[in-house]
C-alpha positions in Angstrom: 47.0 -50.5 21.5 48.3 -48.9 17.9 47.6 -45.9 17.0 47.0 -45.1 13.5 47.6 -41.9 11.9 45.2 -40.3 9.8 47.1 -37.2 8.8 47.8 -33.6 9.8 45.2 -31.3 11.2 43.7 -29.3 8.6 42.2 -25.6 8.9 39.7 -24.2 6.9 41.1 -22.2 3.8 39.6 -19.1 2.3 37.1 -21.2 -0.2 36.1 -23.8 2.7 34.6 -20.6 4.4 33.2 -19.3 1.0 31.1 -22.1 0.8 29.8 -22.6 4.2 28.8 -18.6 4.1 27.6 -19.1 0.9 25.2 -22.5 2.4 23.9 -20.5 5.0 22.8 -17.7 3.0 21.1 -20.3 1.0 19.0 -22.2 3.8 18.1 -18.3 5.2 17.0 -17.7 1.5 14.7 -20.6 1.9 14.1 -20.2 5.6 13.2 -16.7 4.6 11.6 -17.1 1.1 11.7 -13.3 0.5 14.8 -11.4 2.6 16.3 -8.3 2.3 20.0 -8.0 1.7 19.6 -6.2 5.9 17.6 -9.0 6.9 20.6 -11.7 5.8 23.1 -10.1 7.1 21.7 -9.4 10.5 20.5 -13.0 10.6 23.9 -14.4 9.6 26.1 -12.0 11.5 28.1 -11.4 8.3 29.3 -8.1 7.2 27.0 -6.4 5.0 29.8 -6.1 2.2 30.0 -10.5 2.3 26.2 -10.6 2.0 26.4 -8.3 -1.2 29.3 -10.5 -2.6 27.4 -13.5 -2.0 24.2 -12.0 -3.5 26.0 -10.5 -6.8 27.4 -14.4 -7.0 24.2 -16.1 -6.8 22.5 -13.2 -9.0 25.2 -14.3 -12.4 24.5 -18.0 -11.5 20.8 -17.4 -11.9 20.7 -18.8 -8.5 18.1 -16.0 -7.2 16.7 -13.4 -8.2 15.4 -10.1 -7.4 11.7 -9.8 -6.5 11.3 -6.2 -6.3 10.7 -3.2 -3.2 9.8 -5.0 0.2 9.6 -3.6 3.6 12.7 -4.1 5.5 14.6 -3.3 8.6 12.6 -0.8 10.8 10.3 0.0 7.8 12.8 0.8 5.3 12.5 -0.2 1.4 14.9 -3.0 0.5 15.2 -5.1 -2.5 13.8 -8.4 -1.9 16.2 -11.7 -2.7 14.5 -15.0 -3.6 15.9 -18.5 -4.4 15.2 -19.1 -8.6 14.5 -22.8 -7.9 13.2 -23.2 -11.5 16.5 -22.3 -12.9 18.5 -25.8 -11.3 16.7 -29.5 -10.9 18.2 -32.7 -9.7 17.4 -36.5 -10.0 17.1 -38.5 -6.7 17.1 -42.4 -6.6 16.5 -44.2 -3.2 17.5 -47.9 -3.2 15.9 -50.2 -1.0 15.7 -53.6 -0.2 12.8 -54.7 -2.7 12.6 -51.8 -5.1 14.4 -48.5 -6.4 12.1 -45.0 -6.6 13.9 -42.2 -9.1 12.2 -39.0 -9.6 12.7 -35.4 -10.5 13.2 -32.3 -7.8 13.9 -28.7 -7.9 16.5 -27.3 -5.6 13.7 -26.5 -2.7 13.4 -30.2 -3.0 10.0 -30.2 -4.4 9.2 -33.5 -5.9 7.8 -33.0 -9.8 7.5 -36.4 -10.9 8.3 -39.8 -9.5 8.2 -43.8 -10.3 8.8 -46.8 -8.2 10.8 -49.9 -9.4 9.8 -53.4 -7.7 12.8 -56.7 -7.8 12.8 -59.6 -5.5 15.3 -59.4 -3.2 17.0 -62.3 -4.5 17.6 -60.4 -8.2 21.6 -59.8 -8.4 22.8 -56.7 -7.8 24.2 -56.1 -11.3 20.4 -55.9 -12.7 19.2 -54.0 -10.7 22.3 -51.1 -11.1 21.6 -51.6 -15.2 18.2 -51.1 -14.4 18.5 -47.8 -12.2 21.6 -46.4 -14.6 18.8 -47.2 -17.8 15.6 -45.3 -15.8 18.4 -42.2 -15.3 19.0 -42.1 -18.7 15.2 -42.5 -19.5 14.5 -38.9 -17.0 17.0 -37.0 -18.4 16.2 -37.4 -22.1 12.7 -37.0 -21.1 13.7 -33.5 -19.3 16.5 -32.5 -21.8 14.5 -28.6 -21.8 15.5 -28.7 -17.9 18.9 -27.7 -16.2 19.7 -31.1 -14.2 23.0 -30.2 -12.2 23.6 -33.7 -10.2 22.3 -36.9 -9.4 22.0 -38.0 -5.4 21.2 -41.2 -4.5 20.4 -43.2 -1.0 21.2 -46.3 -0.4 20.9 -48.8 2.5 23.6 -49.2 5.0 26.3 -50.0 6.1 27.9 -47.6 2.9 31.3 -47.1 3.1 32.1 -43.2 1.6 35.3 -43.3 1.3 35.2 -46.2 -0.8 31.7 -46.0 -2.7 30.7 -49.1 -1.9 27.7 -51.0 -0.2 29.3 -52.8 3.1 26.2 -54.8 3.3 22.2 -55.1 2.6 20.0 -57.2 4.6 18.4 -60.0 2.8 19.7 -58.5 -0.6 22.9 -59.9 -0.6 26.3 -59.3 -3.2 25.6 -55.6 -3.2 30.0 -55.6 -1.2 30.9 -57.3 -4.5 29.9 -53.7 -6.4 31.7 -50.6 -6.3 28.6 -48.6 -6.8 30.0 -45.1 -6.8 32.0 -45.7 -9.6 29.5 -47.5 -11.8 27.1 -44.5 -11.2 29.4 -42.0 -11.7 31.4 -43.3 -14.6 27.8 -43.5 -16.2 26.6 -40.1 -16.5 28.4 -36.3 -17.6 26.7 -35.0 -14.2 28.1 -35.0 -10.0 26.7 -38.7 -8.7 26.3 -38.3 -5.0 25.8 -41.3 -2.8 25.3 -41.8 1.0 23.2 -43.7 3.4 19.6 -43.6 3.2 19.4 -42.4 6.7 22.2 -39.5 6.1 20.3 -38.3 3.2 16.9 -38.3 5.4 18.9 -36.0 7.9 20.7 -33.6 4.6 16.9 -33.5 3.6 15.1 -32.4 7.0 18.2 -30.2 7.7 18.0 -28.5 3.8 13.8 -29.0 3.3 12.1 -29.5 6.2 10.2 -26.2 7.5 11.0 -24.4 10.3 14.1 -26.0 11.0 17.4 -25.1 13.4 19.9 -23.4 11.7 22.5 -24.7 14.3 23.0 -27.4 16.5 22.6 -30.9 16.7 20.5 -32.6 15.1 20.0 -36.7 14.8 17.3 -38.3 11.7 16.7 -41.9 12.8 15.0 -44.2 10.1 13.3 -47.1 10.9 12.8 -49.7 8.4 13.6 -53.3 7.8 16.8 -51.8 10.0 18.0 -48.9 11.4 20.2 -46.3 11.3 20.8 -42.5 12.2 22.1 -39.6 10.1 23.9 -36.3 12.5 24.3 -33.2 11.3 25.7 -30.3 13.4 25.9 -26.9 12.2 24.5 -27.7 9.3 27.8 -30.3 8.2 27.1 -34.5 7.9 29.1 -36.1 10.4 30.2 -39.6 8.9 33.5 -40.6 10.6 36.6 -41.9 9.3 35.2 -44.5 7.1 31.7 -42.7 6.5 29.7 -45.0 8.5 28.9 -42.7 11.8 25.3 -43.4 13.3 25.3 -47.6 12.2 23.0 -47.4 15.6 21.3 -50.4 14.2 24.7 -52.7 15.0 25.0 -51.2 18.5 24.5 -54.3 20.7 21.9 -54.0 23.5 21.8 -57.9 24.7 25.7 -59.4 24.3 23.3 -62.3 24.4 21.3 -62.3 21.9 20.8 -63.2 18.6 23.7 -62.8 16.0 23.8 -60.4 13.7 24.7 -60.6 10.1 27.2 -57.6 11.1 28.9 -60.7 13.0 27.7 -59.1 16.7 25.3 -60.1 18.7 22.1 -58.2 20.4 22.2 -55.9 17.4 19.3 -52.8 18.2 18.0 -53.9 14.3 17.3 -57.0 15.7 15.0 -55.8 18.3 13.7 -52.5 17.3 13.5 -52.6 13.3 9.7 -52.7 11.4 11.3 -56.8 10.5 11.0 -57.8 14.1 8.0 -56.5 15.4 6.4 -58.3 12.1 8.3 -61.6 13.2 7.6 -60.9 16.8 3.7 -60.3 16.4 3.4 -63.5 13.9 5.2 -65.4 16.9 2.6 -64.2 19.2 -0.6 -64.5 17.0 -1.7 -68.1 18.0 -1.7 -67.0 21.7 -4.5 -64.3 20.5 -7.3 -65.8 19.1 -9.3 -62.3 19.7 -7.2 -60.4 17.5 -7.9 -58.6 14.7 -5.0 -59.6 12.7 -5.0 -62.3 10.5 -2.8 -65.2 8.7 -0.8 -63.3 6.5 -1.3 -59.7 7.8 0.8 -57.0 6.3 2.5 -54.2 8.0 0.2 -52.2 7.0 -2.6 -54.6 8.8 -0.6 -53.9 11.9 -0.6 -49.9 12.0 -3.9 -50.3 11.7 -4.9 -52.6 14.5 -2.1 -50.8 16.5 -4.5 -47.5 16.1 -7.4 -49.8 16.7 -6.3 -50.7 19.9 -5.9 -54.4 19.3 -4.1 -56.2 22.4 -2.0 -58.2 20.2 -0.9 -55.3 18.2 -0.2 -52.9 20.9 1.9 -55.4 23.0 4.3 -56.0 20.2 4.8 -52.5 19.1 4.9 -51.1 22.5 7.9 -53.8 22.9 9.4 -52.9 19.7 9.6 -49.1 20.6 10.8 -49.7 24.3 13.7 -51.6 22.6 14.2 -48.7 20.1 14.2 -46.2 23.0 17.7 -48.1 24.3 19.0 -47.3 20.8 17.6 -43.7 21.5 19.0 -43.2 24.9 22.4 -44.4 23.7 22.3 -41.7 20.8 20.9 -38.9 23.5 24.1 -39.9 25.9 26.6 -40.0 22.7 25.5 -36.9 20.3 23.7 -34.3 22.8 21.6 -33.8 20.0 18.8 -30.9 19.9 16.4 -32.7 18.4 15.8 -36.0 17.1 13.8 -36.5 13.6 12.0 -40.6 13.1 11.2 -41.4 9.9 11.0 -44.2 7.8 8.2 -47.2 8.5 7.8 -46.9 12.0 7.0 -43.4 11.7 3.7 -44.4 10.3 2.3 -45.1 13.7 2.3 -41.6 13.8 1.8 -39.4 17.7 1.2 -42.6 19.7 4.9 -43.9 18.5 6.7 -40.2 20.0 4.4 -40.7 22.9 5.5 -43.9 23.6 8.4 -43.3 23.0 8.8 -40.5 25.4 7.2 -42.5 28.0 10.4 -45.2 27.7 13.0 -42.5 27.4 12.0 -40.0 29.9 12.2 -42.9 32.3 15.6 -44.1 31.4 17.9 -41.3 31.7 19.1 -38.6 33.1 16.5 -35.7 33.1 18.8 -32.9 32.3 19.7 -35.3 28.9 15.8 -35.2 28.0 15.0 -31.7 28.7 17.1 -30.5 26.3 15.7 -32.6 23.0 12.5 -32.7 21.0 11.6 -36.3 19.1 9.6 -35.3 16.3 8.5 -37.0 13.1 9.2 -36.6 9.6 7.2 -34.2 7.6 9.3 -35.0 4.3 6.2 -37.6 3.6 6.3 -41.2 3.8 10.0 -42.3 2.6 11.9 -39.3 3.7 15.3 -40.9 2.7 14.0 -40.5 -1.3 14.0 -36.8 -0.8 16.9 -37.1 1.2 18.6 -38.2 -2.1 17.7 -35.3 -3.9 18.8 -33.2 -1.0 22.4 -34.9 -1.7 22.5 -32.9 -4.3 21.5 -30.2 -3.8 23.7 -29.8 -1.2 26.6 -30.6 -3.1 26.1 -28.6 -6.0 25.0 -25.6 -4.5 
């Protein structure tokens, strides 16, 4: 076997460490809302002088402001520091198979406005790209009074981040021919950050979701028509050599299964996606004449039916979740995370999803693996990857 050399190992220089320290302080400020310099030093483990230098830079940039006297450590009075989230804004764009969503966010990740634009899956990518550029330009023009510092775009995968190219979008062909990163970056005088929608969701969960860990390993699992995972360790997104790490949807759970678009057989996405749930429910519907579902049912109809205890919907849901659990066990064994966060369409099933997932996961792997991890639903609304698009830009620019 030939082993390709990818270069010499590189150490972290002073600017790398400075960026990491700044990122940590921003996360602590966001977590605490208002915080003293002394508390930041205690929570971060950094020296007081380092904290002072970082905060001075932030004050000069208008990134934070001083809120006045607060009660500090041991009752001592201190000057409070708070992120000035109304000074900087980013644009978030979420590209999906049948639509794209665009909105303006402040650097807390709060969405100030958004618009959705639907398109047929048969629409050529050139048309969609042109429309995205147009709507970004319109949003920038509409908000000329605001200091917009970057654009984040979340895309379906696989996405080769080192090439800036979408490899393939299921049922939405032609994207592999588009140099997407180049197309978008050349159109605007702002930084443009693009990543897989699961990676975007992971960054949002780490940066924006409340009460999150500051260290450790978190996996964000996006389950929609396809599956993807975003992996973060100690605040750093793991992308792998080609930028495609986390393509859990293309891990085979049945080597004799159906052929996938990736060329493999029995890929998880063909057994555990919302698309699979819909297809299986349609297949079995004739055998359940008493089901509350009828021909032409929607995904929302299935969600309602599961919550109502409909036998067909519950059976197909449990089958889908059992397959999803197989993928999650692979994640547990491969990455040993502290937390797995579930987002995407599957999360609409709520707490019942967690109950069934834990039932299957806990019963099919080492107890020590499952004892160390918590499985939660995303708290970032119905489309965490949209928030994640903004989080990509926030993370990059800050």
